[in-house]
Backbone as a printed PyTorch tensor [residue, N CA C, xyz], in Angstrom:
tensor([[[ -26.8620,  -16.4840, -133.6920],
         [ -27.0800,  -15.4160, -134.3150],
         [ -28.1450,  -14.6760, -134.1790]],

        [[ -28.3290,  -13.2960, -133.9780],
         [ -29.5990,  -12.5990, -133.7470],
         [ -29.7920,  -11.7790, -135.1710]],

        [[ -30.8030,  -11.4450, -135.5940],
         [ -31.1800,  -10.4670, -136.5860],
         [ -32.2560,   -9.3430, -136.0730]],

        [[ -31.7140,   -7.9600, -136.2570],
         [ -32.3540,   -6.9310, -136.0830],
         [ -32.7650,   -6.0710, -137.2340]],

        [[ -33.9670,   -5.8060, -137.6780],
         [ -35.1920,   -6.5900, -137.3880],
         [ -35.2060,   -8.0700, -137.7360]],

        [[ -36.2320,   -8.6420, -137.2090],
         [ -36.5050,  -10.2190, -137.5480],
         [ -36.3430,  -10.2830, -139.1310]],

        [[ -36.1770,  -11.3910, -139.3700],
         [ -36.3200,  -11.7210, -140.9430],
         [ -37.7400,  -12.0870, -141.2850]],

        [[ -38.0960,  -11.9030, -142.6460],
         [ -39.2710,  -12.3670, -142.9830],
         [ -39.2270,  -13.8230, -143.1700]],

        [[ -40.4080,  -14.5320, -143.3430],
         [ -40.2180,  -15.9590, -143.4070],
         [ -39.4440,  -16.3790, -144.7240]],

        [[ -39.6220,  -15.8760, -145.8760],
         [ -38.7570,  -16.3040, -147.0130],
         [ -37.3560,  -16.0620, -146.8360]],

        [[ -36.9290,  -14.8400, -146.1280],
         [ -35.5120,  -14.6390, -145.6620],
         [ -35.0510,  -15.7420, -145.0620]],

        [[ -35.8380,  -16.1270, -143.8360],
         [ -35.6300,  -17.0140, -142.6000],
         [ -35.1800,  -18.4600, -143.2550]],

        [[ -36.1490,  -18.8350, -144.3050],
         [ -35.9890,  -20.1920, -144.8750],
         [ -34.5710,  -20.4060, -145.5460]],

        [[ -34.2390,  -19.1510, -146.3530],
         [ -33.1280,  -19.1720, -147.1710],
         [ -31.9680,  -19.1730, -146.2710]],

        [[ -31.9000,  -18.2780, -145.4320],
         [ -30.8300,  -17.9730, -144.4590],
         [ -30.6170,  -19.5190, -143.8640]],

        [[ -31.6500,  -20.1310, -143.2500],
         [ -31.7810,  -21.2030, -142.4700],
         [ -31.0800,  -22.3740, -143.3440]],

        [[ -31.5540,  -22.4660, -144.5170],
         [ -30.9960,  -23.4420, -145.5380],
         [ -29.5560,  -23.2580, -145.8040]],

        [[ -29.2320,  -22.0840, -146.0640],
         [ -27.7650,  -21.7310, -146.2030],
         [ -26.8540,  -21.9450, -145.3060]],

        [[ -27.2520,  -21.7410, -143.7100],
         [ -26.5240,  -21.8490, -142.5890],
         [ -26.5300,  -23.6450, -142.2960]],

        [[ -27.5420,  -24.2860, -142.7730],
         [ -27.6310,  -25.6010, -142.6530],
         [ -26.3250,  -26.2400, -143.7190]],

        [[ -25.9900,  -25.6620, -144.7390],
         [ -25.0320,  -26.3680, -145.3760],
         [ -23.5630,  -26.2590, -144.6420]],

        [[ -23.6060,  -25.2050, -143.6560],
         [ -22.3870,  -25.1010, -143.1560],
         [ -22.0570,  -26.4050, -141.8010]],

        [[ -20.7180,  -26.6060, -141.6470],
         [ -20.5440,  -27.3720, -140.5290],
         [ -21.0640,  -26.4600, -139.2520]],

        [[ -21.1850,  -27.3240, -138.0870],
         [ -21.4570,  -26.5310, -136.8600],
         [ -20.6400,  -25.3780, -136.6880]],

        [[ -21.4430,  -24.1840, -136.2200],
         [ -20.8100,  -22.8510, -135.8910],
         [ -20.8270,  -22.9280, -134.3730]],

        [[ -19.3040,  -22.7440, -133.9970],
         [ -19.0300,  -22.4230, -132.6170],
         [ -18.4730,  -21.0790, -132.2300]],

        [[ -19.0450,  -20.4460, -131.1860],
         [ -18.7090,  -19.3150, -130.8400],
         [ -19.4070,  -18.4490, -130.0290]],

        [[ -19.1090,  -17.0890, -129.7870],
         [ -20.1910,  -16.0930, -129.3190],
         [ -21.1040,  -15.7410, -130.4240]],

        [[ -22.4110,  -15.2260, -129.9630],
         [ -23.3680,  -14.8770, -130.8310],
         [ -22.9590,  -13.5410, -131.7290]],

        [[ -23.3160,  -13.4930, -132.7620],
         [ -23.1810,  -12.3470, -133.6740],
         [ -24.3690,  -11.7060, -133.9180]],

        [[ -24.6120,  -10.4050, -133.5150],
         [ -25.8140,   -9.8150, -134.0480],
         [ -25.7560,   -9.1610, -135.5090]],

        [[ -26.5820,   -9.4990, -136.3000],
         [ -26.8670,   -8.9750, -137.6280],
         [ -28.0310,   -7.8480, -137.6080]],

        [[ -27.6640,   -6.5770, -138.0300],
         [ -28.5990,   -5.4040, -137.9900],
         [ -28.8120,   -4.8020, -139.3570]],

        [[ -29.8700,   -4.5030, -139.6000],
         [ -29.9880,   -3.8220, -140.9560],
         [ -30.2910,   -2.5470, -140.9780]],

        [[ -29.7440,   -1.9810, -141.9530],
         [ -29.7510,   -0.1450, -142.2640],
         [ -30.0540,   -0.0830, -143.6570]],

        [[ -30.7070,    1.2060, -143.7300],
         [ -30.8820,    1.6760, -145.1180],
         [ -29.6690,    2.0920, -145.9340]],

        [[ -29.5520,    1.7380, -147.2290],
         [ -28.5470,    2.5830, -148.0310],
         [ -27.2980,    2.6350, -147.3910]],

        [[ -26.4250,    1.5870, -147.2150],
         [ -25.1340,    1.4680, -146.6300],
         [ -24.2250,    1.9610, -147.7130]],

        [[ -23.2940,    2.6290, -147.1380],
         [ -22.1450,    3.2890, -147.9220],
         [ -20.9680,    3.5410, -146.8540]],

        [[ -19.7470,    3.4610, -147.5220],
         [ -18.5220,    3.6230, -146.6830],
         [ -17.7130,    5.1030, -147.3540]],

        [[ -17.5110,    5.7980, -146.3400],
         [ -16.6440,    6.8030, -146.6980],
         [ -15.7940,    7.3560, -145.6610]],

        [[ -14.5890,    7.5800, -146.1520],
         [ -13.2810,    7.7590, -145.5530],
         [ -13.3280,    6.8770, -144.1500]],

        [[ -13.4200,    5.4450, -144.3150],
         [ -13.3620,    4.6280, -143.3470],
         [ -14.4060,    4.4790, -142.3790]],

        [[ -15.5460,    5.1960, -142.6700],
         [ -16.8800,    5.1500, -141.6200],
         [ -17.9370,    4.5670, -142.6210]],

        [[ -18.7180,    3.8270, -141.7170],
         [ -20.0500,    3.3750, -142.2710],
         [ -21.0420,    4.3180, -142.0900]],

        [[ -21.6260,    4.4830, -143.3040],
         [ -22.8180,    5.4350, -143.1990],
         [ -24.0750,    4.7960, -143.7420]],

        [[ -25.1760,    5.2320, -143.1740],
         [ -26.5550,    4.7910, -143.7520],
         [ -27.4920,    5.9530, -144.1320]],

        [[ -27.8450,    5.9070, -145.3500],
         [ -29.1410,    6.8380, -145.8290],
         [ -28.3580,    8.2020, -145.8960]],

        [[ -26.8300,    8.5640, -146.0640],
         [ -26.3700,    9.6460, -146.1260],
         [ -26.0480,   10.2810, -147.6820]],

        [[ -26.3090,    9.4200, -148.7150],
         [ -26.3110,    9.9990, -149.7470],
         [ -24.8430,   10.3210, -150.5670]],

        [[ -23.8000,    9.6000, -149.6820],
         [ -22.4850,    9.9230, -150.1960],
         [ -21.5540,    8.6710, -149.7890]],

        [[ -20.4910,    8.6250, -150.2950],
         [ -19.7200,    7.3910, -150.1480],
         [ -20.0080,    6.2340, -151.0930]],

        [[ -19.2530,    5.1300, -151.0610],
         [ -19.1740,    4.0460, -151.8780],
         [ -20.3750,    2.7860, -151.3580]],

        [[ -21.3300,    2.8340, -152.2490],
         [ -22.2550,    1.7170, -151.7440],
         [ -21.5870,    0.3150, -151.3440]],

        [[ -21.9680,   -0.1090, -150.1830],
         [ -21.5390,   -1.4870, -149.7930],
         [ -22.6220,   -2.2970, -149.2970]],

        [[ -22.6700,   -3.5620, -149.3360],
         [ -23.6980,   -4.6150, -148.9100],
         [ -23.8180,   -4.7380, -147.3000]],

        [[ -22.2630,   -4.7970, -146.9190],
         [ -22.4850,   -5.0780, -145.3490],
         [ -20.9460,   -4.5410, -144.7730]],

        [[ -21.0090,   -4.4800, -143.6020],
         [ -19.7470,   -4.3800, -142.6250],
         [ -19.7290,   -4.9620, -141.4140]],

        [[ -18.6750,   -5.6980, -141.0410],
         [ -18.6170,   -6.2920, -139.8180],
         [ -17.6260,   -5.8320, -138.7480]],

        [[ -17.9500,   -5.5190, -137.5180],
         [ -17.2530,   -5.1240, -136.4730],
         [ -16.9110,   -6.3460, -135.4180]],

        [[ -15.8010,   -6.6490, -135.7110],
         [ -15.2560,   -8.1460, -134.9940],
         [ -15.6080,   -7.8240, -133.3850]],

        [[ -14.8790,   -7.0630, -133.0500],
         [ -14.9740,   -6.7040, -131.3860],
         [ -16.3420,   -6.4740, -130.8860]],

        [[ -17.1750,   -5.9930, -131.4440],
         [ -18.4820,   -5.6600, -130.9360],
         [ -19.4290,   -6.9630, -131.1880]],

        [[ -18.8830,   -8.0110, -132.2760],
         [ -19.6720,   -9.1320, -132.6450],
         [ -20.9510,   -8.5590, -133.5700]],

        [[ -20.6590,   -7.4280, -134.0970],
         [ -21.7680,   -6.7910, -135.0120],
         [ -21.4820,   -6.8180, -136.3940]],

        [[ -22.5360,   -7.1910, -137.3560],
         [ -22.2220,   -7.1030, -138.6950],
         [ -23.6870,   -6.1830, -139.1520]],

        [[ -23.4590,   -5.2860, -139.7230],
         [ -24.6440,   -4.4820, -140.4290],
         [ -24.6680,   -4.7380, -141.9780]],

        [[ -25.7900,   -4.9720, -142.2580],
         [ -26.2660,   -5.3120, -143.7150],
         [ -27.1730,   -4.4180, -144.2040]],

        [[ -27.1240,   -4.0660, -145.4430],
         [ -27.9850,   -3.1750, -146.3150],
         [ -29.5640,   -3.7190, -146.2980]],

        [[ -30.3990,   -2.8160, -145.9600],
         [ -31.7880,   -3.6200, -145.8310],
         [ -32.3880,   -4.0660, -147.0520]],

        [[ -31.7150,   -3.6100, -148.1730],
         [ -32.2300,   -3.8880, -149.3050],
         [ -32.0390,   -5.3820, -149.7350]],

        [[ -31.0480,   -5.8840, -148.9950],
         [ -30.6570,   -7.5930, -149.1260],
         [ -31.9850,   -8.2780, -148.8280]],

        [[ -32.8800,   -7.6980, -147.6220],
         [ -33.8420,   -8.3690, -147.3450],
         [ -34.9810,   -8.8250, -148.3750]],

        [[ -35.0120,   -8.0550, -149.5430],
         [ -35.9500,   -8.3690, -150.5780],
         [ -35.1840,   -8.9410, -151.8090]],

        [[ -33.9340,   -9.6640, -151.4120],
         [ -33.0720,  -10.5190, -152.3010],
         [ -32.5530,  -11.5420, -151.5970]],

        [[ -33.3860,  -12.4620, -151.1310],
         [ -32.9070,  -13.6370, -150.3710],
         [ -31.5500,  -14.4220, -150.7610]],

        [[ -31.3780,  -14.8710, -151.9190],
         [ -30.2150,  -15.5060, -152.2400],
         [ -29.1090,  -14.5720, -151.9730]],

        [[ -28.9940,  -13.3550, -152.4160],
         [ -27.9500,  -12.3870, -152.3240],
         [ -27.7870,  -12.1410, -150.5930]],

        [[ -28.8730,  -12.2170, -150.0300],
         [ -28.8920,  -12.0430, -148.5450],
         [ -28.1360,  -13.2170, -147.9530]],

        [[ -28.3200,  -14.5760, -148.3760],
         [ -27.5920,  -15.6620, -147.9240],
         [ -26.0910,  -15.6600, -148.2690]],

        [[ -25.7150,  -15.0400, -149.6660],
         [ -24.4040,  -14.9770, -149.9130],
         [ -23.6700,  -14.0200, -149.1910]],

        [[ -24.0900,  -12.7660, -148.8790],
         [ -23.5480,  -11.7840, -148.1490],
         [ -23.2470,  -11.9660, -146.6410]],

        [[ -24.5930,  -12.7920, -146.1140],
         [ -24.3620,  -13.0790, -144.8400],
         [ -23.3820,  -14.2500, -144.4730]],

        [[ -23.2500,  -15.0560, -145.3540],
         [ -21.9540,  -15.9940, -145.0870],
         [ -20.5450,  -15.5310, -145.1990]],

        [[ -20.4710,  -14.6530, -146.1990],
         [ -19.4080,  -13.9350, -146.4530],
         [ -18.9910,  -13.1410, -145.1160]],

        [[ -19.8240,  -12.5170, -144.5030],
         [ -19.5580,  -11.7410, -143.1770],
         [ -19.2430,  -12.6550, -142.0990]],

        [[ -20.1620,  -13.7940, -142.1320],
         [ -19.9270,  -14.7850, -141.0110],
         [ -18.4320,  -15.0750, -141.2500]],

        [[ -17.8730,  -15.4190, -142.3050],
         [ -16.6430,  -15.9070, -142.4370],
         [ -15.4070,  -15.1050, -142.2240]],

        [[ -15.7180,  -13.6540, -141.8990],
         [ -14.8720,  -12.6450, -141.3240],
         [ -14.6010,  -13.2680, -140.0140]],

        [[ -15.4600,  -13.5590, -139.3040],
         [ -15.4030,  -13.9680, -137.9880],
         [ -14.5290,  -15.1410, -137.7830]],

        [[ -14.7250,  -16.1660, -138.8000],
         [ -14.1140,  -17.1800, -138.7940],
         [ -12.4250,  -17.0320, -139.2390]],

        [[ -12.3050,  -16.1730, -139.9250],
         [ -10.9240,  -15.7800, -140.4890],
         [ -10.0980,  -15.4230, -139.4050]],

        [[ -10.6750,  -14.6250, -138.2140],
         [  -9.7460,  -14.2500, -137.1590],
         [  -9.5530,  -15.2950, -136.1420]],

        [[ -10.3840,  -16.3570, -136.2690],
         [ -10.3120,  -17.1880, -135.4400],
         [  -9.4990,  -18.5400, -136.0820]],

        [[  -9.1700,  -18.5650, -137.3070],
         [  -8.6300,  -19.5620, -137.8900],
         [  -6.9410,  -20.3190, -137.3030]],

        [[  -6.5290,  -19.2240, -137.0300],
         [  -4.8960,  -19.6260, -136.6760],
         [  -4.1020,  -19.6740, -137.9160]],

        [[  -2.8600,  -19.4630, -137.4770],
         [  -1.8540,  -18.9180, -138.5690],
         [  -1.5160,  -20.2350, -139.6280]],

        [[  -1.5890,  -21.2970, -139.0480],
         [  -1.1850,  -22.4600, -140.0840],
         [  -2.3090,  -22.5010, -141.0050]],

        [[  -3.6430,  -22.5350, -140.6500],
         [  -4.5440,  -22.7030, -141.6910],
         [  -4.6890,  -21.5270, -142.5800]],

        [[  -4.4910,  -20.0920, -142.0850],
         [  -4.4200,  -19.0480, -142.8810],
         [  -3.3420,  -19.1710, -143.8570]],

        [[  -2.3060,  -19.4840, -143.3870],
         [  -1.0400,  -19.5000, -144.1010],
         [  -1.3690,  -20.5410, -145.2580]],

        [[  -2.0220,  -21.8530, -145.0800],
         [  -2.1040,  -22.7060, -145.9720],
         [  -3.1910,  -22.3610, -146.9890]],

        [[  -4.2290,  -21.4430, -146.7250],
         [  -5.2190,  -20.8390, -147.7990],
         [  -4.3210,  -19.7660, -148.4710]],

        [[  -3.3410,  -18.9940, -147.9160],
         [  -2.5740,  -18.2080, -148.8430],
         [  -1.5400,  -18.7770, -149.5760]],

        [[  -1.3350,  -20.1590, -149.2920],
         [  -0.2360,  -20.9050, -150.2240],
         [  -1.3140,  -21.1970, -151.2860]],

        [[  -2.4720,  -21.5860, -151.4200],
         [  -3.4060,  -21.9910, -152.4680],
         [  -3.4260,  -20.7340, -153.0300]],

        [[  -3.6130,  -19.3910, -152.6550],
         [  -3.7910,  -18.4030, -153.6000],
         [  -2.4750,  -17.9620, -154.2150]],

        [[  -1.3160,  -18.3020, -153.5990],
         [   0.1170,  -18.1320, -154.2220],
         [   0.0700,  -18.8600, -155.3490]],

        [[  -0.4380,  -20.1590, -155.2660],
         [  -0.1110,  -21.2390, -156.2840],
         [  -1.1000,  -20.4970, -157.4310]],

        [[  -2.2890,  -20.2060, -157.2480],
         [  -3.1910,  -19.6090, -158.3410],
         [  -2.4430,  -18.5390, -159.0210]],

        [[  -1.7480,  -17.5700, -158.1570],
         [  -1.0730,  -16.4470, -158.7340],
         [  -0.2110,  -16.9180, -159.7620]],

        [[   0.6930,  -17.9030, -159.1310],
         [   1.7770,  -18.3860, -160.0340],
         [   1.3900,  -19.0570, -161.4740]],

        [[   0.0360,  -19.5970, -161.3830],
         [  -0.7090,  -20.1080, -162.4800],
         [  -1.4410,  -19.0470, -163.2240]],

        [[  -1.3540,  -17.9090, -163.0290],
         [  -2.0050,  -16.8690, -163.6780],
         [  -3.6310,  -16.9360, -163.4950]],

        [[  -4.0370,  -17.4160, -162.2960],
         [  -5.3290,  -17.5270, -162.3590],
         [  -6.0260,  -16.0470, -162.3870]],

        [[  -7.0300,  -16.0780, -163.0550],
         [  -7.9230,  -14.9130, -163.3990],
         [  -9.2500,  -15.0610, -162.7110]],

        [[  -9.8200,  -13.9280, -162.2950],
         [ -11.0390,  -13.9990, -161.7230],
         [ -11.1380,  -14.1410, -160.1510]],

        [[ -12.3300,  -14.2850, -159.5480],
         [ -12.3570,  -14.4580, -158.0060],
         [ -13.7490,  -15.0910, -157.9780]],

        [[ -14.2090,  -15.0750, -156.6880],
         [ -15.4510,  -15.4550, -156.3380],
         [ -16.4970,  -14.6330, -155.4350]],

        [[ -15.9330,  -13.2410, -155.7290],
         [ -16.7680,  -12.2700, -155.2680],
         [ -16.0290,  -11.0400, -155.8570]],

        [[ -16.7810,   -9.8040, -155.5700],
         [ -16.3240,   -8.4810, -155.9830],
         [ -15.1070,   -8.1450, -155.0470]],

        [[ -15.3850,   -8.3560, -153.7290],
         [ -14.3870,   -7.8270, -152.8260],
         [ -13.0780,   -8.3130, -152.9190]],

        [[ -12.9450,   -9.5310, -153.2610],
         [ -11.6700,  -10.2200, -153.4250],
         [ -11.1560,   -9.6670, -154.8000]],

        [[ -11.9540,   -9.7510, -155.5970],
         [ -11.4390,   -9.3960, -157.0840],
         [ -11.0180,   -8.1480, -157.3410]],

        [[ -11.5530,   -7.1530, -156.6160],
         [ -11.1230,   -5.5860, -156.7730],
         [  -9.8010,   -5.5790, -156.0960]],

        [[  -9.4380,   -6.4960, -154.8710],
         [  -8.1410,   -6.3630, -154.1120],
         [  -7.2570,   -7.0880, -155.0730]],

        [[  -7.5210,   -8.0820, -155.8030],
         [  -6.6410,   -8.9220, -156.3860],
         [  -6.0960,   -8.0470, -157.5540]],

        [[  -6.8490,   -7.1730, -158.1330],
         [  -6.4440,   -6.4460, -159.5000],
         [  -5.3930,   -5.6410, -159.1350]],

        [[  -5.5060,   -5.1020, -157.5250],
         [  -4.4820,   -4.1430, -157.2810],
         [  -3.0050,   -4.7750, -156.8910]],

        [[  -2.7440,   -6.1940, -156.6450],
         [  -1.6940,   -6.8450, -156.1480],
         [  -0.3950,   -6.6200, -156.9780]],

        [[   0.7240,   -6.3580, -156.3470],
         [   1.8300,   -6.5850, -157.2580],
         [   2.5090,   -7.7230, -156.8880]],

        [[   3.7090,   -8.1070, -157.5660],
         [   4.1630,   -9.2190, -157.2610],
         [   4.8510,   -9.2140, -155.7920]],

        [[   5.5520,   -7.9940, -155.5760],
         [   5.9000,   -7.8950, -154.2110],
         [   4.9370,   -7.9500, -153.0480]],

        [[   3.8150,   -7.5510, -153.2680],
         [   2.5840,   -7.9280, -152.3110],
         [   2.7490,   -9.4890, -152.0970]],

        [[   2.4580,  -10.2810, -153.2480],
         [   2.3650,  -11.6550, -153.0080],
         [   3.7210,  -12.2220, -152.2960]],

        [[   5.0670,  -11.7280, -152.4630],
         [   6.0400,  -12.4140, -152.0530],
         [   6.2130,  -12.1060, -150.6400]],

        [[   6.0140,  -10.5630, -150.3230],
         [   6.1650,  -10.3220, -148.9490],
         [   5.1280,  -10.1690, -147.8410]],

        [[   4.0440,  -10.9680, -148.3710],
         [   2.6950,  -10.8600, -147.4200],
         [   2.3170,   -9.4350, -146.8240]],

        [[   2.1770,   -8.4980, -147.8730],
         [   2.1620,   -7.1960, -147.3500],
         [   0.6140,   -7.1060, -146.7070]],

        [[   0.3860,   -5.9870, -146.0620],
         [  -1.2250,   -5.7410, -145.6710],
         [  -1.9500,   -6.0160, -146.7930]],

        [[  -1.8630,   -5.4010, -148.2480],
         [  -2.6180,   -5.3920, -149.3000],
         [  -2.8680,   -7.3480, -149.4930]],

        [[  -1.9260,   -7.6920, -149.5440],
         [  -1.9460,   -9.2950, -149.7800],
         [  -2.8980,   -9.9870, -148.7650]],

        [[  -2.5830,   -9.3550, -147.5320],
         [  -3.2750,  -10.2490, -146.3210],
         [  -4.7300,   -9.6910, -146.3630]],

        [[  -5.1940,   -8.3850, -146.8490],
         [  -6.3710,   -7.9340, -147.0790],
         [  -7.2670,   -8.9180, -148.0690]],

        [[  -6.3600,   -9.2240, -149.1910],
         [  -6.8460,   -9.7290, -150.4820],
         [  -7.1570,  -11.3900, -149.7820]],

        [[  -6.3890,  -11.9360, -149.1070],
         [  -6.2880,  -13.3250, -148.6780],
         [  -7.7810,  -13.2180, -147.9740]],

        [[  -7.8690,  -12.4950, -146.8960],
         [  -9.0690,  -12.5140, -146.1500],
         [ -10.4230,  -12.3270, -147.0450]],

        [[ -10.4120,  -11.5730, -148.0810],
         [ -11.5880,  -11.2930, -148.7730],
         [ -11.8260,  -12.6110, -149.5660]],

        [[ -10.8540,  -13.0390, -150.2290],
         [ -10.9010,  -14.1540, -151.0890],
         [ -11.5810,  -15.4710, -150.2870]],

        [[ -10.9080,  -15.3730, -148.9460],
         [ -11.5590,  -16.6140, -148.2760],
         [ -12.9300,  -16.3680, -147.8100]],

        [[ -13.2210,  -15.3000, -147.5560],
         [ -14.7370,  -15.1500, -147.2450],
         [ -15.7200,  -15.2270, -148.4840]],

        [[ -15.2170,  -14.4480, -149.6220],
         [ -15.9780,  -14.7800, -150.8310],
         [ -16.0370,  -16.2010, -151.3780]],

        [[ -14.8990,  -17.0870, -151.1640],
         [ -14.9530,  -18.5380, -151.3250],
         [ -15.8690,  -19.2480, -150.5140]],

        [[ -16.0250,  -18.8760, -149.2030],
         [ -16.8150,  -19.5390, -148.4030],
         [ -18.3990,  -19.3170, -148.8800]],

        [[ -18.6770,  -17.8270, -149.2270],
         [ -19.9780,  -17.5900, -149.7190],
         [ -20.2590,  -18.1880, -150.7160]],

        [[ -19.3770,  -18.3930, -151.7190],
         [ -19.5820,  -19.2860, -153.0660],
         [ -20.0470,  -20.5310, -152.7270]],

        [[ -19.3470,  -21.1090, -151.8650],
         [ -19.4650,  -22.8050, -151.6640],
         [ -20.6950,  -23.0550, -150.5400]],

        [[ -20.8390,  -22.1390, -149.6470],
         [ -21.8610,  -22.3970, -148.7340],
         [ -23.3510,  -21.9550, -148.9920]],

        [[ -23.4570,  -20.6950, -149.9390],
         [ -24.7000,  -20.1520, -149.9290],
         [ -25.8870,  -20.8900, -150.5990]],

        [[ -25.3670,  -21.9150, -151.3250],
         [ -26.3640,  -22.6230, -152.3530],
         [ -26.6100,  -21.8530, -153.5970]],

        [[ -25.6600,  -20.9370, -153.9450],
         [ -26.1300,  -20.2680, -155.2590],
         [ -24.9060,  -20.9290, -156.2120]],

        [[ -25.4340,  -21.4440, -157.3750],
         [ -24.6210,  -22.1660, -158.0820],
         [ -23.9090,  -21.4190, -159.3750]],

        [[ -24.6150,  -20.2400, -159.5370],
         [ -23.8750,  -19.2890, -160.4670],
         [ -24.1950,  -17.9460, -159.9410]],

        [[ -23.2480,  -16.7740, -160.4880],
         [ -23.4920,  -15.6210, -159.9080],
         [ -22.5170,  -14.7300, -160.7870]],

        [[ -22.6730,  -13.5140, -161.2190],
         [ -22.0630,  -12.7140, -162.1400],
         [ -20.3730,  -12.6760, -161.4130]],

        [[ -20.4420,  -12.5250, -160.0670],
         [ -19.1080,  -12.2880, -159.3270],
         [ -18.4420,  -13.6300, -159.3300]],

        [[ -18.8420,  -14.6510, -159.5770],
         [ -18.1580,  -16.1390, -159.6870],
         [ -17.3740,  -16.1710, -160.9010]],

        [[ -16.2390,  -15.7190, -161.2010],
         [ -15.3610,  -15.7150, -162.3640],
         [ -14.1540,  -16.4620, -162.4110]],

        [[ -13.8490,  -17.2760, -161.1030],
         [ -12.5350,  -17.9130, -161.0660],
         [ -12.8390,  -19.1790, -161.7810]],

        [[ -11.8400,  -19.6000, -162.5560],
         [ -12.1140,  -20.8050, -163.3400],
         [ -12.3180,  -22.1330, -162.4330]],

        [[ -13.1120,  -23.1210, -163.1090],
         [ -13.4280,  -24.3190, -162.4730],
         [ -12.4560,  -25.0980, -161.7710]],

        [[ -11.1580,  -25.2680, -162.4340],
         [ -10.2590,  -25.9270, -161.8430],
         [  -9.6080,  -25.2930, -160.5410]],

        [[  -9.6410,  -23.9230, -160.3840],
         [  -9.0920,  -23.4340, -159.2150],
         [ -10.3540,  -23.5290, -157.9200]],

        [[ -11.6000,  -23.3540, -158.5420],
         [ -12.6370,  -23.6210, -157.6010],
         [ -12.6420,  -24.8900, -157.0130]],

        [[ -12.3880,  -26.0240, -157.6020],
         [ -12.3850,  -27.0950, -157.1440],
         [ -11.2240,  -27.4250, -156.1660]],

        [[ -10.0580,  -26.7920, -156.3150],
         [  -9.0510,  -26.6710, -155.3470],
         [  -9.6410,  -26.0000, -154.0590]],

        [[ -10.1340,  -25.0130, -154.0180],
         [ -10.7640,  -24.3010, -152.9790],
         [ -11.6340,  -25.0140, -152.2690]],

        [[ -12.5350,  -25.5960, -152.9690],
         [ -13.7520,  -26.5440, -152.4340],
         [ -12.9440,  -27.6750, -151.5700]],

        [[ -11.8280,  -28.2150, -152.0420],
         [ -11.3690,  -29.3520, -151.5340],
         [ -10.6900,  -28.7930, -150.0150]],

        [[ -10.0530,  -27.6070, -150.2160],
         [  -9.3270,  -26.9010, -149.0520],
         [ -10.4580,  -26.6520, -148.0280]],

        [[ -11.5380,  -26.1220, -148.0770],
         [ -12.4800,  -25.9080, -147.2800],
         [ -13.1690,  -27.2100, -146.6710]],

        [[ -13.2400,  -28.2010, -147.4000],
         [ -13.8170,  -29.5490, -146.8310],
         [ -13.0400,  -29.9150, -146.0610]],

        [[ -11.5020,  -29.9240, -146.0510],
         [ -10.6830,  -30.5020, -145.2690],
         [ -10.3630,  -29.5120, -144.0210]],

        [[ -10.7060,  -28.2080, -143.9880],
         [ -10.4750,  -27.5910, -143.0560],
         [ -11.7550,  -27.5170, -142.2220]],

        [[ -12.8480,  -27.7180, -142.4870],
         [ -14.1580,  -27.5090, -141.8240],
         [ -15.0530,  -28.7640, -141.9100]],

        [[ -14.5100,  -30.1070, -141.5480],
         [ -15.4130,  -31.0740, -141.8020],
         [ -16.3500,  -31.0790, -140.5590]],

        [[ -16.1430,  -30.6480, -139.4350],
         [ -17.0480,  -30.6470, -138.3470],
         [ -17.4170,  -29.5330, -137.7070]],

        [[ -16.5910,  -28.2940, -137.6110],
         [ -16.8020,  -27.0790, -136.7620],
         [ -16.1390,  -26.0390, -137.4290]],

        [[ -16.8970,  -24.9420, -137.3560],
         [ -16.4160,  -23.6090, -137.8570],
         [ -16.3720,  -22.6040, -136.6660]],

        [[ -15.2360,  -22.2020, -136.1870],
         [ -15.1100,  -21.3540, -134.9040],
         [ -15.2260,  -19.9190, -135.3340]],

        [[ -16.2230,  -19.2610, -134.9010],
         [ -16.2030,  -17.6920, -135.1130],
         [ -16.1090,  -16.8130, -133.8930]]])
């Protein structure tokens, strides 16, 4: 991983500590670039444009590039959480159907149990919009939710942050997700 600009020492320590909680990462390097005032507008990433919806980050898989909001550099714990979330977007595309479907089965089980909450805003906002049809038919909305839930879950478990206003999923469901991640990633995470 490369950071542009380079991280300050405090942020370096926190990111290094967060990354040390992960199994070994395997794959081509990802560049993390910081820009001010990130927003998304009509499917485009904007910086300091004064319009659109505020976002923390965006990843471009083919370019192996993740753009993070520069304000995160002043919030090391949040930087670690968002960085791990974005890193796991690269993992999701390398995961393979069997593992992805296994995670989706876990989410379907939660839905059948009427589990409320999530482990991050990006998954929560998509979960709220899902219909029963989305869950049953694996619609694009369901698959987008599953990906965001996977990334938010990874960020929750590996960032070292024990509590956060966005961690609203009940403890019993969190434990099931922790077990899923520990069995999937005992030694290597492919990105």
